[in-house]
N, C-alpha and C positions, 0 to 999 in steps of 0.2 A: 421548827416553827409551825409546821402543819398541825402537830399535836397541840401546841399552845392555842391555835386559832379554832380548833374543833369545838370547844365549848361555846364559842360565839355562833358557830353554824348550827349547833344543836340546842341553842337557847338555854344553855346552862352556865352562862357567864356569871361568876360569883360576885362581881362588883370590883371596882378598882382597888379599894383598900385591901381586900382579901388577895387579889391578884398580885399587887405590888409587894405586900408583906411576904407572901409565899415565895415570890420570885427572888426577892432580896436575900432571904435566908438560903434559898436553894443555890444561889450563885455565890454570894459573898462569904458565907461561913466556911465552906470547903476551900474557897480561894484563899482566905486568910490562913487556914491551916496549912495549905500548900506553901504559902509564902514563908511561914514560920519554919516549916521543914526545910525549905530551900536555904533560908538564912542559916540554919543549924548546919546543914551539909556544906554550905559555902565556907563557914568558919572552921570546920573540922577537916574538910577534904581538899579544898582548893590549894594548890601548891605551885602555881606558876605554869608556864606553857609546857605542854607535853610534846616533845620533838616529833614523835611518830604520828601524832594526831593531825587532823586537817586544820587549815586556817579558820574554818568555820567553828570548830570546837574551841580552838584557842582564842576565839573572839569573845567568849563568855567567861564570867567569873574572874576577870582580870582588873576590875575597877574596885575602888574602895566603896564600902557601904557607908554612906554619909546620912545625916539626918534628912537631907532632901530626898534621898533614895527611899528611905523608910516612909516618909510622908507621902511621896508620890504613889508608892504601893498601897498604903493604907487608904488613900483617897481615890485610888484607881484612876489616876490622871493619864496614864498611858503614854508617857513621854518615851521616845525611842532611846534617849541617852541614859535613862534611869531604870528602864524596865528590863533588867538583866538577871535578877535573882532566879526567876522562873520565866524565861522569855516567851513561852507559849501563851501566857495569860494575856497577851496584847488583845486577843480576840474577845476575852471576857470583859474588857473595858467597854468595847462597843456593845456587847450583848447586854450588859447592865444598863447602859444609857438607853438603849433602844427598848429594853423591857419596860422602862418607866413611861414610854409613850406608845407601847405596843397596842393598847386598846384604841388609841387614836388612829393608828395605822389600820387597824381592823375596820374601824368606822369609815375611814376613807375608802377602803376597797369595797365595803358593803354598799356604800352610797354612790361611788363614782365608777366602780369597776376597777380592774387591775391596771389597764393601760395608762390612764391619765395620771394616777399617783406615781406609777413607775417612771413615766416620762418626766414628770415634774421634779421628782427627787433626783433623777439622773442629771437633768439639766442644771439643777441647783448645785449638785456636786461639782460638775464641770466648771461652772462659774466661780464657785468658791475656791476650787483648786487653782484655777488661773489667778484669782485674786491674791491668795496667800503666797503663791510662788512669785508674783510680781513684787511683793514687798519683802521677800526673803524669809517668810515663815515656813517652817518645816515640821516634821514629826517630833522634834525635840521640844516643842512648845505645846501647851494645853490647847491653844486654838488650832494648831495643826492637827492634833489628835481628834478634836471635835469634827474637823472637816472630814477626816477619814471615817468617823462614825457615820456621817451622812452618806459616804460612799458604800457603807455596808447595808444600809436600809433596803436597797432593792432585793437583797437575798431574803429578807424578812417578808417583803411584799410578795415575793414569789411563793413562799410557804402559805401566806394568808390567802392568796389567790387560789391555791390548790384546795385549801379547806373550803373556800367559798363555792367552788365549782366541782366539788368532789363527786357528786352524783353524775354530772356530765362527763367527767373524766372516766368514771367507772363504765358508763355506757359506751364511750368510744373504745376503751380497751377491751370491752367484752366482744366487740365486733372484730378485733384483731385475732382472737383465738389464742390458745396456749403458746404456739410457736412465736406469734407476734409479740406477746408479752415477754417471752424469753429473750427475744432480740432486743427489746427495749432495755432489759436488765444489762445485757452485754454492752449495748451502746452507752448506757449510763456509767458502767465501769470504765469503759474506754475514755469517756469524757473526764472522769475523775482522775485517771492516771496519765492523761495526755500532758506533755510538757510543752508549754508555749513560751518558756524562757523567763528567767528571773527578772528581766528588765520590764516585764509586762504583768505585774502581779494582779491587776484587776481583771485582765483577760483570763488569768488563771482562776480567779474567783468565779467568773462567769461559767467556765467549763465545769468547775466543781459543783456549782449551784445547779446547773442544768442536769448534770449527771446524777446528783443526789435526788433531784425532783423526779427523774424518770424511774429510779429504783423505788422511791417511796410510792409513786403512783402505781407501779406494778404490785408492790406489796399490799397496798390498800385495796386494789381492784381485782386481784386474781387469787383464787383459793390456793392453787398450787404454789404460787410465789409466796403467799402469806404463810403457808405451812412451812415452807423452807426457812423463812426468816424467824419462825417461832420455834425452831429447833432449840433444845435446852442450852447447848453451849453458846449459841448466838444471843439468846435471851439473857444469859448470865453476863456475857460480854457487854451487851447493851446496858445492863444495870450498873456495871462498874466503869463504863466508858468515860464518864466525866472525871472520876477519880484517876483513871489511867491517864487521861489527858493532862491532868494537873501535875502528876508526880513523875511522868516518864522522863522528861528532859533533865530536871535536876538530879534524878537518880542516875541517869546515864552519865552525866558529868562527874558525879561523885565516884561512881564505880571505876571509871577510867582513870581518874586522878589517883585513886587509892591503889588499884591493882595493876596498872599498866606495867609496873616493873616485874610482876610475877607471871603475867600471861600476855599474849599478843592482843592487840585491839580487836582483831578478827574473832578470837575466841571469846573475849568479853562481850562483843556485840552479839555473838551467837547465843550466849547464855542469858543475855540481858532480858529478852521477852519473858522468861520464866520469873525472874526477879520482879520485873515491872508488874506483871499480873498479880503476883502475891502482894506487892505493896499497894496496888490499886484496890484489892479486896479489903486490905486492912484500913485503907483510907475511907473506903465506902462505909464500913461498919463503925469506925471511930468518929468520922466527921460528917460524911455526906448524909447518911440515913438519919442521924440525930438532927441535922440541920433541917431536913424535910419535915420531921416531926415537930420541931420547934416552930417552923413556919405555920404549920397547921394549927398548933395551939395558940399562937399569937393572933392569927387571923380570926380564930373562933372567939378569942377574948375580946378583940376589937368589935366584932359583930354583936357580942353579948353586951358590951359596955355602951355602944352607941344608942340603942333603943332606950336603955335606962337613963342615959344622959338627956335625951330628947323628952322623956316623960317627966323629968324634974324641971 
């Protein structure tokens, strides 16, 4: 989110239409490709529970794929009971929705600072959460999913706030010195890895968000930290990270379903990262990169068409 907000800080915001078109193509087209891949793997690989696998594993790909499931995935409704073809995409539902209002969030932070919007959104989420719980609405409904989207907005506000005050952050970290920045990176990693329990998912979101913010601040503010994160393997991993995120879970499910009778789950899990990285690279070149290029072309076409329309 810091990267998305930087054009606003640098006065290079391309305009809402350009931003929305690029963002839609960037998120939705690879998402749709991943859902199609998941659907194919589901129909060719899923074969009932795997006795030696965990309850978590056997909780996926055990439901029929109905027209409601396909519709909910196509429209990114984010319902808990239908979002099982590629379960990790629940977060993309929130990201797509928030992307459509992202410039408004930037304007709020630029105009009001970070604290007031953060408090307002958090308070709104708490009120909405209590309200929907009181009437028995949960994540299996579109309204329940929309409420969870509101609960995700603070993470976006945090990134926007970092972009807004980036120079101040750099000045503060410069006074810490190299060792201070390294300690921030370590603290950030600890916050990301800390386990506060599955019963408190939003506290987990807070620790991950804060940890990521510390690492990003260190990378943007310190030359040695920046050079570390610019190492070629990490740059490549960053490039394919979205594709890796999209394909890793359905690929893991398929591999264990197909090969658990030939090798232990431990062996399959050990070999899985290699297969996942190869699949992510393929997804990047076949779906993600073309989607980025299409978004740029469509945005350019809209910008070219708009002046001509006004002139007539």
